PQR file with spaces between the fields and no chain letter, atoms N, CA, C, O and H, PARSE charges and radii, in Angstrom:
ATOM       1  N    MET     1      -7.064    0.902   13.096 -0.4000 1.5000
ATOM       2  CA   MET     1      -7.827   -0.719   12.199 -0.0000 2.0000
ATOM       3  C    MET     1      -6.368   -0.527   10.934  0.5500 1.7000
ATOM       4  O    MET     1      -5.499    0.206   10.461 -0.5500 1.4000
ATOM       5  N    PRO     2      -6.761   -1.320   10.939 -0.5600 1.5000
ATOM       6  CA   PRO     2      -6.251   -1.533    9.144  0.2800 2.0000
ATOM       7  C    PRO     2      -6.131   -1.891    7.642  0.5500 1.7000
ATOM       8  O    PRO     2      -6.227   -3.110    7.507 -0.5500 1.4000
ATOM       9  N    LEU     3      -6.042   -1.570    7.060 -0.4000 1.5000
ATOM      10  CA   LEU     3      -6.671   -0.496    5.357 -0.0000 2.0000
ATOM      11  C    LEU     3      -5.952   -2.147    4.773  0.5500 1.7000
ATOM      12  O    LEU     3      -4.814   -2.614    4.834 -0.5500 1.4000
ATOM      13  H    LEU     3      -5.964   -0.579    7.170  0.4000 1.0000
ATOM      14  N    TYR     4      -7.339   -2.697    4.185 -0.4000 1.5000
ATOM      15  CA   TYR     4      -6.494   -3.851    3.352 -0.0000 2.0000
ATOM      16  C    TYR     4      -6.461   -4.103    2.327  0.5500 1.7000
ATOM      17  O    TYR     4      -5.542   -3.318    2.092 -0.5500 1.4000
ATOM      18  H    TYR     4      -8.263   -2.318    4.135  0.4000 1.0000
ATOM      19  N    GLU     5      -6.676   -4.596    1.264 -0.4000 1.5000
ATOM      20  CA   GLU     5      -6.601   -3.873   -0.434 -0.0000 2.0000
ATOM      21  C    GLU     5      -7.241   -5.464   -0.828  0.5500 1.7000
ATOM      22  O    GLU     5      -6.991   -6.356   -0.018 -0.5500 1.4000
ATOM      23  H    GLU     5      -7.422   -5.234    1.454  0.4000 1.0000
ATOM      24  N    TYR     6      -7.919   -5.752   -1.849 -0.4000 1.5000
ATOM      25  CA   TYR     6      -8.797   -6.463   -2.394 -0.0000 2.0000
ATOM      26  C    TYR     6      -9.017   -6.121   -3.507  0.5500 1.7000
ATOM      27  O    TYR     6      -9.250   -5.010   -3.985 -0.5500 1.4000
ATOM      28  H    TYR     6      -8.122   -5.027   -2.507  0.4000 1.0000
ATOM      29  N    GLN     7      -8.896   -7.740   -4.219 -0.4000 1.5000
ATOM      30  CA   GLN     7      -9.105   -7.241   -6.600 -0.0000 2.0000
ATOM      31  C    GLN     7     -10.570   -8.417   -6.536  0.5500 1.7000
ATOM      32  O    GLN     7     -10.717   -9.636   -6.452 -0.5500 1.4000
ATOM      33  H    GLN     7      -8.707   -8.642   -3.831  0.4000 1.0000
ATOM      34  N    CYS     8     -11.122   -7.660   -6.596 -0.4000 1.5000
ATOM      35  CA   CYS     8     -12.896   -8.796   -7.778 -0.0000 2.0000
ATOM      36  C    CYS     8     -11.943   -9.594   -8.472  0.5500 1.7000
ATOM      37  O    CYS     8     -10.793   -9.410   -8.870 -0.5500 1.4000
ATOM      38  H    CYS     8     -11.002   -6.669   -6.664  0.4000 1.0000
ATOM      39  N    ALA     9     -12.828  -10.619   -8.504 -0.4000 1.5000
ATOM      40  CA   ALA     9     -12.027  -11.874   -9.183 -0.0000 2.0000
ATOM      41  C    ALA     9     -13.044  -12.199   -9.659  0.5500 1.7000
ATOM      42  O    ALA     9     -13.272  -13.408   -9.681 -0.5500 1.4000
ATOM      43  H    ALA     9     -13.763  -10.769   -8.180  0.4000 1.0000
ATOM      44  N    VAL    10     -14.095  -11.226  -10.248 -0.4000 1.5000
ATOM      45  CA   VAL    10     -15.212  -11.353  -11.267 -0.0000 2.0000
ATOM      46  C    VAL    10     -14.868   -9.884  -11.996  0.5500 1.7000
ATOM      47  O    VAL    10     -14.487  -10.013  -13.160 -0.5500 1.4000
ATOM      48  H    VAL    10     -13.910  -10.243  -10.230  0.4000 1.0000
ATOM      49  N    CYS    11     -14.923   -8.827  -11.615 -0.4000 1.5000
ATOM      50  CA   CYS    11     -14.492   -7.901  -12.288 -0.0000 2.0000
ATOM      51  C    CYS    11     -13.543   -7.485  -12.485  0.5500 1.7000
ATOM      52  O    CYS    11     -13.331   -6.510  -13.205 -0.5500 1.4000
ATOM      53  H    CYS    11     -15.232   -8.722  -10.670  0.4000 1.0000
ATOM      54  N    GLN    12     -12.646   -8.202  -11.817 -0.4000 1.5000
ATOM      55  CA   GLN    12     -11.066   -7.378  -11.356 -0.0000 2.0000
ATOM      56  C    GLN    12     -10.282   -6.156  -10.638  0.5500 1.7000
ATOM      57  O    GLN    12      -9.077   -5.995  -10.440 -0.5500 1.4000
ATOM      58  H    GLN    12     -12.818   -8.994  -11.232  0.4000 1.0000
ATOM      59  N    GLN    13     -11.894   -5.005  -10.183 -0.4000 1.5000
ATOM      60  CA   GLN    13     -11.933   -3.819   -9.790 -0.0000 2.0000
ATOM      61  C    GLN    13     -10.339   -4.833   -7.946  0.5500 1.7000
ATOM      62  O    GLN    13      -9.981   -5.773   -7.236 -0.5500 1.4000
ATOM      63  H    GLN    13     -12.872   -5.136  -10.344  0.4000 1.0000
ATOM      64  N    THR    14     -10.161   -2.882   -8.597 -0.4000 1.5000
ATOM      65  CA   THR    14      -8.649   -3.432   -7.047 -0.0000 2.0000
ATOM      66  C    THR    14      -9.371   -2.229   -5.693  0.5500 1.7000
ATOM      67  O    THR    14      -9.664   -1.316   -6.464 -0.5500 1.4000
ATOM      68  H    THR    14     -10.452   -2.118   -9.173  0.4000 1.0000
ATOM      69  N    PHE    15      -9.687   -1.845   -4.669 -0.4000 1.5000
ATOM      70  CA   PHE    15      -9.929   -1.163   -3.216 -0.0000 2.0000
ATOM      71  C    PHE    15      -9.971   -1.408   -2.015  0.5500 1.7000
ATOM      72  O    PHE    15     -10.261   -2.561   -1.696 -0.5500 1.4000
ATOM      73  H    PHE    15      -9.449   -2.587   -4.042  0.4000 1.0000
ATOM      74  N    GLU    16      -9.723   -0.508   -1.062 -0.4000 1.5000
ATOM      75  CA   GLU    16      -9.768   -1.125   -0.238 -0.0000 2.0000
ATOM      76  C    GLU    16     -10.173   -0.402    0.690  0.5500 1.7000
ATOM      77  O    GLU    16     -10.652    0.730    0.633 -0.5500 1.4000
ATOM      78  H    GLU    16      -9.488    0.429   -1.322  0.4000 1.0000
ATOM      79  N    VAL    17      -9.884   -1.396    2.004 -0.4000 1.5000
ATOM      80  CA   VAL    17     -10.987   -1.089    2.674 -0.0000 2.0000
ATOM      81  C    VAL    17      -9.808   -1.597    4.655  0.5500 1.7000
ATOM      82  O    VAL    17      -8.861   -2.271    5.061 -0.5500 1.4000
ATOM      83  H    VAL    17      -9.496   -2.317    2.050  0.4000 1.0000
ATOM      84  N    LEU    18     -11.101   -0.427    5.218 -0.4000 1.5000
ATOM      85  CA   LEU    18     -10.584   -0.423    6.465 -0.0000 2.0000
ATOM      86  C    LEU    18     -11.557   -1.496    7.472  0.5500 1.7000
ATOM      87  O    LEU    18     -12.772   -1.370    7.630 -0.5500 1.4000
ATOM      88  H    LEU    18     -11.870    0.120    4.888  0.4000 1.0000
ATOM      89  N    ARG    19     -10.687   -2.570    8.096 -0.4000 1.5000
ATOM      90  CA   ARG    19     -11.752   -3.399    8.487 -0.0000 2.0000
ATOM      91  C    ARG    19     -10.482   -4.533    9.354  0.5500 1.7000
ATOM      92  O    ARG    19      -9.476   -5.178    9.057 -0.5500 1.4000
ATOM      93  H    ARG    19      -9.700   -2.672    7.968  0.4000 1.0000
ATOM      94  N    PRO    20     -11.362   -4.222   10.601 -0.5600 1.5000
ATOM      95  CA   PRO    20     -10.327   -5.367   12.148  0.2800 2.0000
ATOM      96  C    PRO    20      -9.600   -6.816   10.852  0.5500 1.7000
ATOM      97  O    PRO    20     -10.026   -7.207    9.765 -0.5500 1.4000
ATOM      98  N    PHE    21      -8.190   -7.289   11.825 -0.4000 1.5000
ATOM      99  CA   PHE    21      -7.739   -7.977   11.449 -0.0000 2.0000
ATOM     100  C    PHE    21      -8.645   -8.869   11.875  0.5500 1.7000
ATOM     101  O    PHE    21      -7.978   -9.887   12.062 -0.5500 1.4000
ATOM     102  H    PHE    21      -7.844   -6.971   12.708  0.4000 1.0000
ATOM     103  N    SER    22      -9.740   -9.098   12.137 -0.4000 1.5000
ATOM     104  CA   SER    22     -10.639  -11.225   11.846 -0.0000 2.0000
ATOM     105  C    SER    22     -11.116  -10.900   11.684  0.5500 1.7000
ATOM     106  O    SER    22     -12.131  -10.912   12.381 -0.5500 1.4000
ATOM     107  H    SER    22     -10.282   -8.271   11.985  0.4000 1.0000
ATOM     108  N    GLN    23     -11.027  -10.159   10.528 -0.4000 1.5000
ATOM     109  CA   GLN    23     -12.137   -9.717    9.475 -0.0000 2.0000
ATOM     110  C    GLN    23     -11.360   -9.789    8.502  0.5500 1.7000
ATOM     111  O    GLN    23     -11.994  -10.181    7.523 -0.5500 1.4000
ATOM     112  H    GLN    23     -10.203  -10.149    9.962  0.4000 1.0000
ATOM     113  N    ALA    24     -10.355   -9.618    8.282 -0.4000 1.5000
ATOM     114  CA   ALA    24      -9.694   -9.738    6.343 -0.0000 2.0000
ATOM     115  C    ALA    24      -9.094  -10.537    5.823  0.5500 1.7000
ATOM     116  O    ALA    24      -7.998  -10.532    5.263 -0.5500 1.4000
ATOM     117  H    ALA    24      -9.839   -9.299    9.077  0.4000 1.0000
ATOM     118  N    ASP    25     -10.189  -11.633    6.092 -0.4000 1.5000
ATOM     119  CA   ASP    25     -10.087  -12.614    5.180 -0.0000 2.0000
ATOM     120  C    ASP    25     -11.516  -13.684    4.706  0.5500 1.7000
ATOM     121  O    ASP    25     -11.873  -14.599    3.964 -0.5500 1.4000
ATOM     122  H    ASP    25     -11.079  -11.637    6.547  0.4000 1.0000
ATOM     123  N    GLU    26     -11.987  -12.652    5.882 -0.4000 1.5000
ATOM     124  CA   GLU    26     -13.633  -12.631    5.600 -0.0000 2.0000
ATOM     125  C    GLU    26     -14.733  -12.366    3.460  0.5500 1.7000
ATOM     126  O    GLU    26     -14.632  -11.353    2.768 -0.5500 1.4000
ATOM     127  H    GLU    26     -11.697  -11.909    6.485  0.4000 1.0000
ATOM     128  N    PRO    27     -15.291  -13.212    3.217 -0.5600 1.5000
ATOM     129  CA   PRO    27     -16.031  -11.675    1.906  0.2800 2.0000
ATOM     130  C    PRO    27     -16.168  -10.671    2.129  0.5500 1.7000
ATOM     131  O    PRO    27     -16.393  -10.044    3.164 -0.5500 1.4000
ATOM     132  N    ILE    28     -16.013  -10.384    0.940 -0.4000 1.5000
ATOM     133  CA   ILE    28     -16.975   -8.894    1.286 -0.0000 2.0000
ATOM     134  C    ILE    28     -17.307   -8.277   -0.105  0.5500 1.7000
ATOM     135  O    ILE    28     -16.579   -8.807   -0.944 -0.5500 1.4000
ATOM     136  H    ILE    28     -15.831  -10.893    0.099  0.4000 1.0000
ATOM     137  N    ALA    29     -17.833   -7.692   -0.454 -0.4000 1.5000
ATOM     138  CA   ALA    29     -18.103   -6.576   -1.851 -0.0000 2.0000
ATOM     139  C    ALA    29     -17.516   -6.462   -1.749  0.5500 1.7000
ATOM     140  O    ALA    29     -16.694   -6.348   -0.840 -0.5500 1.4000
ATOM     141  H    ALA    29     -18.424   -7.262    0.228  0.4000 1.0000
ATOM     142  N    CYS    30     -17.700   -6.393   -3.523 -0.4000 1.5000
ATOM     143  CA   CYS    30     -16.545   -5.178   -4.436 -0.0000 2.0000
ATOM     144  C    CYS    30     -17.718   -4.045   -4.837  0.5500 1.7000
ATOM     145  O    CYS    30     -18.835   -4.143   -5.343 -0.5500 1.4000
ATOM     146  H    CYS    30     -18.367   -6.485   -4.262  0.4000 1.0000
ATOM     147  N    PRO    31     -17.027   -3.089   -4.429 -0.5600 1.5000
ATOM     148  CA   PRO    31     -17.781   -1.818   -4.975  0.2800 2.0000
ATOM     149  C    PRO    31     -18.303   -1.405   -6.454  0.5500 1.7000
ATOM     150  O    PRO    31     -19.256   -0.804   -6.948 -0.5500 1.4000
ATOM     151  N    ALA    32     -17.440   -1.897   -6.760 -0.4000 1.5000
ATOM     152  CA   ALA    32     -17.802   -2.474   -8.577 -0.0000 2.0000
ATOM     153  C    ALA    32     -18.957   -2.325   -9.140  0.5500 1.7000
ATOM     154  O    ALA    32     -19.638   -1.376   -9.529 -0.5500 1.4000
ATOM     155  H    ALA    32     -16.666   -2.386   -6.358  0.4000 1.0000
ATOM     156  N    CYS    33     -19.094   -4.149   -9.086 -0.4000 1.5000
ATOM     157  CA   CYS    33     -19.592   -5.604   -9.238 -0.0000 2.0000
ATOM     158  C    CYS    33     -20.754   -5.835   -8.381  0.5500 1.7000
ATOM     159  O    CYS    33     -21.746   -6.318   -8.928 -0.5500 1.4000
ATOM     160  H    CYS    33     -18.541   -4.920   -8.771  0.4000 1.0000
ATOM     161  N    GLY    34     -20.827   -5.429   -6.445 -0.4000 1.5000
ATOM     162  CA   GLY    34     -21.011   -6.178   -5.844 -0.0000 2.0000
ATOM     163  C    GLY    34     -20.973   -7.678   -5.339  0.5500 1.7000
ATOM     164  O    GLY    34     -21.621   -8.260   -4.469 -0.5500 1.4000
ATOM     165  H    GLY    34     -20.022   -5.037   -6.001  0.4000 1.0000
ATOM     166  N    LYS    35     -20.283   -7.963   -5.940 -0.4000 1.5000
ATOM     167  CA   LYS    35     -20.005   -9.646   -5.592 -0.0000 2.0000
ATOM     168  C    LYS    35     -19.518   -9.659   -5.006  0.5500 1.7000
ATOM     169  O    LYS    35     -19.121   -8.559   -4.621 -0.5500 1.4000
ATOM     170  H    LYS    35     -19.756   -7.491   -6.646  0.4000 1.0000
ATOM     171  N    THR    36     -18.864  -11.261   -4.084 -0.4000 1.5000
ATOM     172  CA   THR    36     -18.247  -10.741   -2.706 -0.0000 2.0000
ATOM     173  C    THR    36     -17.405  -12.016   -2.968  0.5500 1.7000
ATOM     174  O    THR    36     -17.076  -12.833   -2.109 -0.5500 1.4000
ATOM     175  H    THR    36     -19.186  -12.155   -4.397  0.4000 1.0000
ATOM     176  N    ASP    37     -17.097  -12.060   -4.348 -0.4000 1.5000
ATOM     177  CA   ASP    37     -15.428  -12.979   -4.689 -0.0000 2.0000
ATOM     178  C    ASP    37     -14.826  -12.405   -4.969  0.5500 1.7000
ATOM     179  O    ASP    37     -15.122  -11.883   -6.044 -0.5500 1.4000
ATOM     180  H    ASP    37     -17.365  -11.396   -5.046  0.4000 1.0000
ATOM     181  N    SER    38     -13.279  -11.891   -4.242 -0.4000 1.5000
ATOM     182  CA   SER    38     -12.867  -11.160   -3.523 -0.0000 2.0000
ATOM     183  C    SER    38     -11.249  -11.399   -2.786  0.5500 1.7000
ATOM     184  O    SER    38     -11.211  -11.533   -1.563 -0.5500 1.4000
ATOM     185  H    SER    38     -13.039  -12.315   -3.369  0.4000 1.0000
ATOM     186  N    ARG    39     -10.289  -11.432   -3.379 -0.4000 1.5000
ATOM     187  CA   ARG    39      -8.938  -12.494   -2.522 -0.0000 2.0000
ATOM     188  C    ARG    39      -8.390  -10.926   -2.100  0.5500 1.7000
ATOM     189  O    ARG    39      -8.409   -9.891   -2.766 -0.5500 1.4000
ATOM     190  H    ARG    39     -10.320  -11.323   -4.372  0.4000 1.0000
ATOM     191  N    ARG    40      -8.001  -11.131   -1.017 -0.4000 1.5000
ATOM     192  CA   ARG    40      -6.962   -9.802   -0.127 -0.0000 2.0000
ATOM     193  C    ARG    40      -5.205   -9.972   -0.504  0.5500 1.7000
ATOM     194  O    ARG    40      -4.303  -10.777   -0.272 -0.5500 1.4000
ATOM     195  H    ARG    40      -7.986  -11.972   -0.476  0.4000 1.0000
ATOM     196  N    GLN    41      -5.401   -8.625   -1.249 -0.4000 1.5000
ATOM     197  CA   GLN    41      -4.174   -8.569   -2.074 -0.0000 2.0000
ATOM     198  C    GLN    41      -2.926   -8.122   -0.829  0.5500 1.7000
ATOM     199  O    GLN    41      -3.009   -7.256    0.042 -0.5500 1.4000
ATOM     200  H    GLN    41      -6.133   -7.971   -1.438  0.4000 1.0000
ATOM     201  N    LEU    42      -1.699   -9.145   -1.161 -0.4000 1.5000
ATOM     202  CA   LEU    42      -0.709   -8.894   -0.528 -0.0000 2.0000
ATOM     203  C    LEU    42       0.322   -7.331   -1.022  0.5500 1.7000
ATOM     204  O    LEU    42       1.152   -7.222   -1.924 -0.5500 1.4000
ATOM     205  H    LEU    42      -1.631   -9.849   -1.869  0.4000 1.0000
ATOM     206  N    SER    43      -0.247   -6.133    0.153 -0.4000 1.5000
ATOM     207  CA   SER    43       0.229   -4.782    0.437 -0.0000 2.0000
ATOM     208  C    SER    43       1.858   -3.902    0.411  0.5500 1.7000
ATOM     209  O    SER    43       2.201   -3.562    1.543 -0.5500 1.4000
ATOM     210  H    SER    43      -0.922   -6.222    0.885  0.4000 1.0000
ATOM     211  N    LEU    44       2.582   -3.620   -0.405 -0.4000 1.5000
ATOM     212  CA   LEU    44       3.314   -2.687   -0.408 -0.0000 2.0000
ATOM     213  C    LEU    44       3.908   -1.897    0.750  0.5500 1.7000
ATOM     214  O    LEU    44       3.186   -0.905    0.848 -0.5500 1.4000
ATOM     215  H    LEU    44       2.303   -3.896   -1.325  0.4000 1.0000
ATOM     216  N    VAL    45       4.638   -1.853    1.459 -0.4000 1.5000
ATOM     217  CA   VAL    45       4.727   -1.032    2.135 -0.0000 2.0000
ATOM     218  C    VAL    45       6.188   -0.089    2.102  0.5500 1.7000
ATOM     219  O    VAL    45       7.339   -0.343    1.750 -0.5500 1.4000
ATOM     220  H    VAL    45       5.225   -2.659    1.380  0.4000 1.0000
ATOM     221  N    ASN    46       5.690    0.796    2.507 -0.4000 1.5000
ATOM     222  CA   ASN    46       6.692    2.116    2.187 -0.0000 2.0000
ATOM     223  C    ASN    46       7.400    2.416    3.584  0.5500 1.7000
ATOM     224  O    ASN    46       6.703    3.187    4.244 -0.5500 1.4000
ATOM     225  H    ASN    46       4.755    1.002    2.793  0.4000 1.0000
ATOM     226  N    ALA    47       8.794    1.971    4.353 -0.4000 1.5000
ATOM     227  CA   ALA    47       9.009    2.452    5.626 -0.0000 2.0000
ATOM     228  C    ALA    47      10.521    3.691    5.263  0.5500 1.7000
ATOM     229  O    ALA    47      11.231    3.480    4.280 -0.5500 1.4000
ATOM     230  H    ALA    47       9.361    1.345    3.817  0.4000 1.0000
ATOM     231  N    PHE    48      10.761    4.755    6.094 -0.4000 1.5000
ATOM     232  CA   PHE    48      11.488    5.348    6.526 -0.0000 2.0000
ATOM     233  C    PHE    48      11.668    5.408    7.695  0.5500 1.7000
ATOM     234  O    PHE    48      10.936    5.219    8.667 -0.5500 1.4000
ATOM     235  H    PHE    48      10.184    4.927    6.892  0.4000 1.0000
ATOM     236  N    SER    49      13.396    5.874    7.488 -0.4000 1.5000
ATOM     237  CA   SER    49      13.407    6.129    9.158 -0.0000 2.0000
ATOM     238  C    SER    49      14.738    6.558    9.177  0.5500 1.7000
ATOM     239  O    SER    49      15.567    5.828    8.634 -0.5500 1.4000
ATOM     240  H    SER    49      13.990    6.028    6.699  0.4000 1.0000
ATOM     241  N    SER    50      15.243    8.015    9.906 -0.4000 1.5000
ATOM     242  CA   SER    50      16.206    8.992    9.678 -0.0000 2.0000
ATOM     243  C    SER    50      16.576    9.973    8.146  0.5500 1.7000
ATOM     244  O    SER    50      17.488   10.661    7.687 -0.5500 1.4000
ATOM     245  H    SER    50      14.569    8.607   10.347  0.4000 1.0000
ATOM     246  N    GLY    51      15.558    9.615    7.872 -0.4000 1.5000
ATOM     247  CA   GLY    51      15.027   10.293    6.339 -0.0000 2.0000
ATOM     248  C    GLY    51      15.540    9.082    5.201  0.5500 1.7000
ATOM     249  O    GLY    51      15.185    9.381    4.061 -0.5500 1.4000
ATOM     250  H    GLY    51      14.818    9.056    8.245  0.4000 1.0000
ATOM     251  N    LYS    52      15.888    8.487    5.242 -0.4000 1.5000
ATOM     252  CA   LYS    52      16.245    7.495    4.206 -0.0000 2.0000
ATOM     253  C    LYS    52      15.048    5.746    4.736  0.5500 1.7000
ATOM     254  O    LYS    52      14.771    4.968    5.648 -0.5500 1.4000
ATOM     255  H    LYS    52      16.177    8.244    6.168  0.4000 1.0000
ATOM     256  N    ASN    53      14.758    6.146    3.116 -0.4000 1.5000
ATOM     257  CA   ASN    53      13.376    4.933    1.702 -0.0000 2.0000
ATOM     258  C    ASN    53      14.412    3.763    2.321  0.5500 1.7000
ATOM     259  O    ASN    53      15.582    3.717    1.939 -0.5500 1.4000
ATOM     260  H    ASN    53      14.984    6.778    2.375  0.4000 1.0000
ATOM     261  N    LEU    54      13.889    2.849    3.283 -0.4000 1.5000
ATOM     262  CA   LEU    54      14.915    1.015    4.120 -0.0000 2.0000
ATOM     263  C    LEU    54      13.845   -0.018    3.032  0.5500 1.7000
ATOM     264  O    LEU    54      14.017   -1.236    3.050 -0.5500 1.4000
ATOM     265  H    LEU    54      12.939    2.887    3.592  0.4000 1.0000
ATOM     266  N    THR    55      12.997    0.470    2.317 -0.4000 1.5000
ATOM     267  CA   THR    55      12.719   -0.248    0.652 -0.0000 2.0000
ATOM     268  C    THR    55      12.702   -0.286   -0.569  0.5500 1.7000
ATOM     269  O    THR    55      11.790   -0.822   -1.197 -0.5500 1.4000
ATOM     270  H    THR    55      12.857    1.460    2.303  0.4000 1.0000
ATOM     271  N    SER    56      13.772    0.312   -1.136 -0.4000 1.5000
ATOM     272  CA   SER    56      13.946    0.488   -1.755 -0.0000 2.0000
ATOM     273  C    SER    56      15.677    1.205   -1.994  0.5500 1.7000
ATOM     274  O    SER    56      16.509    1.679   -1.220 -0.5500 1.4000
ATOM     275  H    SER    56      14.514    0.747   -0.625  0.4000 1.0000
ATOM     276  N    SER    57      15.612    0.912   -3.831 -0.4000 1.5000
ATOM     277  CA   SER    57      17.679    1.188   -3.058 -0.0000 2.0000
ATOM     278  C    SER    57      17.873    2.109   -3.996  0.5500 1.7000
ATOM     279  O    SER    57      18.846    2.041   -4.747 -0.5500 1.4000
ATOM     280  H    SER    57      14.937    0.528   -4.460  0.4000 1.0000
ATOM     281  N    SER    58      17.021    3.030   -4.064 -0.4000 1.5000
ATOM     282  CA   SER    58      17.612    4.518   -4.277 -0.0000 2.0000
ATOM     283  C    SER    58      18.299    5.562   -3.151  0.5500 1.7000
ATOM     284  O    SER    58      18.403    5.439   -1.931 -0.5500 1.4000
ATOM     285  H    SER    58      16.231    3.085   -3.454  0.4000 1.0000
ATOM     286  N    SER    59      18.536    6.162   -3.655 -0.4000 1.5000
ATOM     287  CA   SER    59      20.071    7.055   -3.191 -0.0000 2.0000
ATOM     288  C    SER    59      19.297    8.468   -2.715  0.5500 1.7000
ATOM     289  O    SER    59      20.044    9.362   -2.316 -0.5500 1.4000
ATOM     290  H    SER    59      18.451    6.261   -4.647  0.4000 1.0000
ATOM     291  N    SER    60      17.523    8.794   -2.733 -0.4000 1.5000
ATOM     292  CA   SER    60      16.910   10.031   -2.666 -0.0000 2.0000
ATOM     293  C    SER    60      16.858    9.626   -0.543  0.5500 1.7000
ATOM     294  O    SER    60      17.098    8.549    0.003 -0.5500 1.4000
ATOM     295  H    SER    60      16.917    8.068   -3.057  0.4000 1.0000
ATOM     296  N    CYS    61      16.533   10.722   -0.006 -0.4000 1.5000
ATOM     297  CA   CYS    61      15.745   10.893    1.080 -0.0000 2.0000
ATOM     298  C    CYS    61      14.382   11.115    1.366  0.5500 1.7000
ATOM     299  O    CYS    61      14.358   10.058    1.997 -0.5500 1.4000
ATOM     300  H    CYS    61      16.338   11.596   -0.450  0.4000 1.0000
ATOM     301  N    ALA    62      13.205   11.534    1.480 -0.4000 1.5000
ATOM     302  CA   ALA    62      12.302   11.698    1.963 -0.0000 2.0000
ATOM     303  C    ALA    62      12.207   12.778    1.776  0.5500 1.7000
ATOM     304  O    ALA    62      11.042   13.124    1.579 -0.5500 1.4000
ATOM     305  H    ALA    62      13.225   12.393    0.968  0.4000 1.0000
ATOM     306  N    SER    63      13.676   14.345    1.701 -0.4000 1.5000
ATOM     307  CA   SER    63      12.812   15.137    2.175 -0.0000 2.0000
ATOM     308  C    SER    63      12.925   15.850    0.573  0.5500 1.7000
ATOM     309  O    SER    63      12.484   16.877    0.057 -0.5500 1.4000
ATOM     310  H    SER    63      14.622   14.064    1.861  0.4000 1.0000
ATOM     311  N    CYS    64      13.803   14.652    0.098 -0.4000 1.5000
ATOM     312  CA   CYS    64      14.776   15.383   -1.157 -0.0000 2.0000
ATOM     313  C    CYS    64      13.434   15.281   -1.750  0.5500 1.7000
ATOM     314  O    CYS    64      12.562   14.504   -1.360 -0.5500 1.4000
ATOM     315  H    CYS    64      14.161   13.817    0.517  0.4000 1.0000
ATOM     316  N    HIS    65      13.324   16.147   -2.751 -0.4000 1.5000
ATOM     317  CA   HIS    65      12.863   16.762   -4.251 -0.0000 2.0000
ATOM     318  C    HIS    65      13.419   16.560   -5.410  0.5500 1.7000
ATOM     319  O    HIS    65      12.954   16.292   -6.518 -0.5500 1.4000
ATOM     320  H    HIS    65      14.032   16.778   -3.067  0.4000 1.0000
ATOM     321  N    SER    66      14.504   16.727   -5.004 -0.4000 1.5000
ATOM     322  CA   SER    66      15.482   16.305   -7.164 -0.0000 2.0000
ATOM     323  C    SER    66      16.296   14.733   -6.967  0.5500 1.7000
ATOM     324  O    SER    66      16.641   14.092   -7.960 -0.5500 1.4000
ATOM     325  H    SER    66      14.882   16.945   -4.104  0.4000 1.0000
ATOM     326  N    GLY    67      16.463   14.386   -5.988 -0.4000 1.5000
ATOM     327  CA   GLY    67      16.427   12.405   -5.814 -0.0000 2.0000
ATOM     328  C    GLY    67      17.853   12.824   -5.779  0.5500 1.7000
ATOM     329  O    GLY    67      18.736   12.011   -6.054 -0.5500 1.4000
ATOM     330  H    GLY    67      16.183   14.907   -5.182  0.4000 1.0000
ATOM     331  N    ASN    68      18.019   13.584   -5.578 -0.4000 1.5000
ATOM     332  CA   ASN    68      19.713   13.720   -5.009 -0.0000 2.0000
ATOM     333  C    ASN    68      20.003   13.459   -3.535  0.5500 1.7000
ATOM     334  O    ASN    68      19.610   12.300   -3.666 -0.5500 1.4000
ATOM     335  H    ASN    68      17.302   14.245   -5.355  0.4000 1.0000
ATOM     336  N    CYS    69      20.284   13.503   -2.474 -0.4000 1.5000
ATOM     337  CA   CYS    69      20.076   13.630   -0.881 -0.0000 2.0000
ATOM     338  C    CYS    69      21.565   14.634   -0.879  0.5500 1.7000
ATOM     339  O    CYS    69      21.662   15.321    0.137 -0.5500 1.4000
ATOM     340  H    CYS    69      20.603   14.445   -2.368  0.4000 1.0000
ATOM     341  N    GLY    70      22.850   14.805   -2.015 -0.4000 1.5000
ATOM     342  CA   GLY    70      23.354   15.366   -1.385 -0.0000 2.0000
ATOM     343  C    GLY    70      22.861   16.403   -2.254  0.5500 1.7000
ATOM     344  O    GLY    70      23.753   16.175   -3.070 -0.5500 1.4000
ATOM     345  H    GLY    70      22.772   14.246   -2.841  0.4000 1.0000
ATOM     346  N    SER    71      22.225   17.334   -2.789 -0.4000 1.5000
ATOM     347  CA   SER    71      21.531   18.464   -2.992 -0.0000 2.0000
ATOM     348  C    SER    71      20.394   19.515   -1.895  0.5500 1.7000
ATOM     349  O    SER    71      19.934   20.546   -2.385 -0.5500 1.4000
ATOM     350  H    SER    71      21.500   17.518   -2.125  0.4000 1.0000
ATOM     351  N    CYS    72      20.038   19.128   -0.446 -0.4000 1.5000
ATOM     352  CA   CYS    72      19.740   19.059    0.175 -0.0000 2.0000
ATOM     353  C    CYS    72      20.575   19.242    1.324  0.5500 1.7000
ATOM     354  O    CYS    72      20.185   20.131    2.081 -0.5500 1.4000
ATOM     355  H    CYS    72      20.412   18.291   -0.048  0.4000 1.0000
ATOM     356  N    GLY    73      21.645   18.625    1.664 -0.4000 1.5000
ATOM     357  CA   GLY    73      22.643   18.288    2.595 -0.0000 2.0000
ATOM     358  C    GLY    73      22.854   16.945    3.562  0.5500 1.7000
ATOM     359  O    GLY    73      23.837   16.545    4.187 -0.5500 1.4000
ATOM     360  H    GLY    73      21.962   17.903    1.049  0.4000 1.0000
ATOM     361  N    ALA    74      21.350   16.366    3.396 -0.4000 1.5000
ATOM     362  CA   ALA    74      21.274   15.208    4.253 -0.0000 2.0000
ATOM     363  C    ALA    74      22.803   14.106    2.910  0.5500 1.7000
ATOM     364  O    ALA    74      23.061   14.043    1.708 -0.5500 1.4000
ATOM     365  H    ALA    74      20.552   16.691    2.889  0.4000 1.0000
ATOM     366  N    ALA    75      23.567   13.225    4.848 -0.4000 1.5000
ATOM     367  CA   ALA    75      24.158   12.260    4.363 -0.0000 2.0000
ATOM     368  C    ALA    75      23.400   10.457    2.933  0.5500 1.7000
ATOM     369  O    ALA    75      24.189    9.586    2.567 -0.5500 1.4000
ATOM     370  H    ALA    75      23.357   13.276    5.824  0.4000 1.0000
C-alpha cells in the first residue's frame, strides 16, 4: 500500500498516511487539528542503483560515509 504525504490547509501540519491508491485524493482528517481540508503533496523519491544515487548530482555512493566514493573503493 502506498505512503502518501498530505498538508493540512488549516494548520499547515504535514503528515503521512498509508492508504490504497484509489483513496489517494479523498479527504482525510489532519491528525493535529482534525479538519479534512488536506491536500496530497508531491513526494520526493530517492533511488539508488549499483551504489549510485540516481536522483542527486552528488558524487557519493550509498555505502560511503565520507561523501567521497574514492575512500571506499567504489568507482
